[in-house]
N, CA, C and O atoms as a DFTB+ gen file, in Angstrom:
200 C
 N C O
     1  1      -3.957     -15.811     -29.961
     2  2      -4.970     -15.609     -28.967
     3  2      -4.245     -15.585     -27.323
     4  3      -4.363     -14.773     -26.405
     5  1      -3.434     -16.920     -27.455
     6  2      -2.486     -16.993     -26.029
     7  2      -1.805     -15.867     -25.787
     8  3      -1.723     -15.340     -24.678
     9  1      -1.261     -15.432     -26.876
    10  2      -0.177     -14.153     -26.650
    11  2      -1.264     -13.421     -25.698
    12  3      -1.202     -13.652     -24.490
    13  1      -2.277     -12.530     -26.211
    14  2      -3.025     -11.775     -25.940
    15  2      -3.490     -11.933     -23.985
    16  3      -3.493     -11.063     -23.114
    17  1      -3.765     -13.143     -23.927
    18  2      -4.042     -13.428     -22.298
    19  2      -2.947     -13.487     -21.299
    20  3      -3.095     -13.503     -20.078
    21  1      -1.501     -13.528     -22.154
    22  2      -0.318     -13.525     -21.376
    23  2       0.053     -11.878     -21.001
    24  3       0.673     -11.353     -20.076
    25  1      -0.477     -11.486     -21.906
    26  2       0.032      -9.702     -21.907
    27  2      -1.134      -9.348     -21.006
    28  3      -0.714      -8.719     -20.035
    29  1      -2.113      -9.479     -20.983
    30  2      -3.338      -9.107     -20.050
    31  2      -2.988      -9.342     -18.432
    32  3      -3.200      -8.558     -17.507
    33  1      -2.364     -10.717     -18.385
    34  2      -1.947     -11.242     -17.218
    35  2      -0.539     -10.602     -16.679
    36  3      -0.537     -10.144     -15.536
    37  1       0.596     -10.556     -17.421
    38  2       1.492      -9.695     -17.387
    39  2       1.167      -8.130     -16.735
    40  3       1.701      -7.585     -15.770
    41  1       0.189      -7.678     -17.555
    42  2      -0.240      -6.464     -17.122
    43  2      -0.828      -6.174     -15.455
    44  3      -0.648      -5.282     -14.626
    45  1      -1.461      -7.202     -15.490
    46  2      -2.332      -7.378     -14.068
    47  2      -1.617      -7.718     -13.122
    48  3      -2.123      -7.593     -12.007
    49  1      -0.243      -8.249     -13.208
    50  2       0.589      -8.655     -12.288
    51  2       1.404      -7.204     -11.956
    52  3       1.670      -6.827     -10.814
    53  1       1.697      -6.569     -13.033
    54  2       2.409      -5.143     -12.664
    55  2       1.589      -4.211     -12.223
    56  3       2.093      -3.179     -11.781
    57  1       0.251      -4.353     -12.241
    58  2      -0.577      -3.174     -11.471
    59  2      -0.716      -3.643     -10.079
    60  3      -0.482      -2.773      -9.240
    61  1      -1.162      -5.244      -9.464
    62  2      -0.947      -5.420      -8.072
    63  2       0.602      -5.125      -7.504
    64  3       0.836      -4.623      -6.405
    65  1       1.467      -5.481      -8.343
    66  2       3.085      -5.171      -7.354
    67  2       3.076      -3.849      -7.271
    68  3       3.461      -3.448      -6.173
    69  1       2.673      -2.735      -8.294
    70  2       3.224      -1.201      -8.150
    71  2       2.182      -1.071      -6.672
    72  3       2.522      -0.382      -5.710
    73  1       0.780      -1.928      -6.723
    74  2      -0.229      -1.237      -5.323
    75  2       0.294      -1.777      -4.233
    76  3       0.031      -1.312      -3.124
    77  1       1.056      -2.766      -4.391
    78  2       1.571      -3.262      -2.949
    79  2       2.711      -2.992      -2.793
    80  3       3.294      -3.213      -1.732
    81  1       3.252      -2.466      -3.807
    82  2       5.046      -1.494      -3.062
    83  2       4.390       0.131      -2.584
    84  3       4.875       0.786      -1.661
    85  1       3.437       0.496      -3.263
    86  2       2.831       1.831      -2.743
    87  2       2.411       1.424      -1.323
    88  3       2.842       2.077      -0.373
    89  1       1.696       0.511      -1.155
    90  2       0.951      -0.014       0.298
    91  2       2.153       0.177       1.124
    92  3       2.288       1.119       1.905
    93  1       3.226      -0.972       0.879
    94  2       4.172      -0.981       2.026
    95  2       5.088       0.296       2.214
    96  3       5.876       0.375       3.157
    97  1       4.978       1.048       1.496
    98  2       5.797       2.432       1.483
    99  2       4.821       3.248       2.482
   100  3       5.197       3.843       3.492
   101  1       3.532       3.163       2.017
   102  2       2.988       4.197       2.819
   103  2       2.896       3.436       4.233
   104  3       2.427       4.180       5.094
   105  1       3.138       2.468       4.586
   106  2       3.265       1.606       6.181
   107  2       4.481       2.198       6.784
   108  3       4.491       2.656       7.926
   109  1       5.433       2.183       6.051
   110  2       6.693       2.798       6.518
   111  2       6.957       4.010       6.782
   112  3       7.835       4.490       7.498
   113  1       5.759       4.722       5.870
   114  2       6.037       6.061       6.187
   115  2       5.359       6.452       7.582
   116  3       5.856       7.198       8.426
   117  1       4.135       5.807       7.655
   118  2       3.421       6.079       8.795
   119  2       4.078       5.541      10.157
   120  3       3.807       6.091      11.224
   121  1       4.982       4.408      10.079
   122  2       5.648       4.051      10.908
   123  2       6.765       4.940      11.384
   124  3       7.043       4.876      12.582
   125  1       7.422       5.734      10.638
   126  2       8.325       6.672      10.816
   127  2       7.918       7.861      11.487
   128  3       8.653       8.561      12.182
   129  1       6.682       8.059      11.241
   130  2       5.959       9.517      11.834
   131  2       5.238       8.671      13.344
   132  3       4.318       9.318      13.843
   133  1       5.549       7.463      13.994
   134  2       5.150       7.266      14.853
   135  2       3.357       6.969      14.802
   136  3       2.609       7.245      15.740
   137  1       3.042       6.532      13.870
   138  2       1.742       6.292      13.839
   139  2       1.442       4.486      13.726
   140  3       2.251       3.562      13.804
   141  1      -0.046       4.469      13.516
   142  2      -0.111       2.906      13.474
   143  2      -1.061       2.712      12.177
   144  3      -2.044       3.381      11.860
   145  1      -0.523       1.683      11.570
   146  2      -1.516       1.168      10.210
   147  2      -2.646       0.396      10.752
   148  3      -2.459      -0.686      11.311
   149  1      -3.647       0.845      10.626
   150  2      -5.127       0.230      10.778
   151  2      -6.070      -0.060       9.735
   152  3      -6.874       0.826       9.447
   153  1      -6.103      -1.103       9.151
   154  2      -7.370      -0.822       7.934
   155  2      -7.091       0.099       6.750
   156  3      -7.930       0.700       6.079
   157  1      -5.694       0.104       6.603
   158  2      -5.359       0.992       5.320
   159  2      -4.954       2.500       5.839
   160  3      -4.181       3.228       5.216
   161  1      -5.486       2.797       6.867
   162  2      -5.294       4.571       7.190
   163  2      -4.294       4.284       8.314
   164  3      -4.108       3.212       8.891
   165  1      -3.572       5.691       8.541
   166  2      -2.296       5.706       9.327
   167  2      -3.053       6.265      10.424
   168  3      -3.951       6.906       9.879
   169  1      -3.201       6.389      11.957
   170  2      -3.672       6.357      12.818
   171  2      -3.014       6.963      14.033
   172  3      -2.543       6.108      14.783
   173  1      -2.861       8.181      14.415
   174  2      -2.210       8.292      15.872
   175  2      -3.100       8.640      16.891
   176  3      -4.283       8.961      17.008
   177  1      -1.889       8.421      17.742
   178  2      -2.882       8.436      19.249
   179  2      -2.785       9.841      19.356
   180  3      -1.834      10.555      19.039
   181  1      -4.095      10.221      19.934
   182  2      -4.371      11.569      20.415
   183  2      -3.831      11.776      21.782
   184  3      -4.244      11.130      22.746
   185  1      -2.750      12.832      21.872
   186  2      -2.416      13.484      22.917
   187  2      -3.496      14.202      23.927
   188  3      -4.258      15.044      23.453
   189  1      -3.548      13.911      25.137
   190  2      -4.773      14.406      25.918
   191  2      -4.046      16.160      26.321
   192  3      -3.017      16.397      26.954
   193  1      -5.082      17.219      25.649
   194  2      -4.922      18.642      25.903
   195  2      -4.842      19.067      27.387
   196  3      -5.865      18.920      28.056
   197  1      -3.823      19.538      27.928
   198  2      -3.478      20.085      29.206
   199  2      -3.809      21.422      29.524
   200  3      -3.510      21.887      30.624
């Protein structure tokens, strides 16, 4: 019974780690494209049209 809980916990840790790495990667890509990471979205400053 204890092994099932450990396997479930290990699976949950893997899922959280993968999600965290995806978010870190997305933040890096956003930064490379000169955007700002705000509340889970990459936001770009709009340039005024001349």
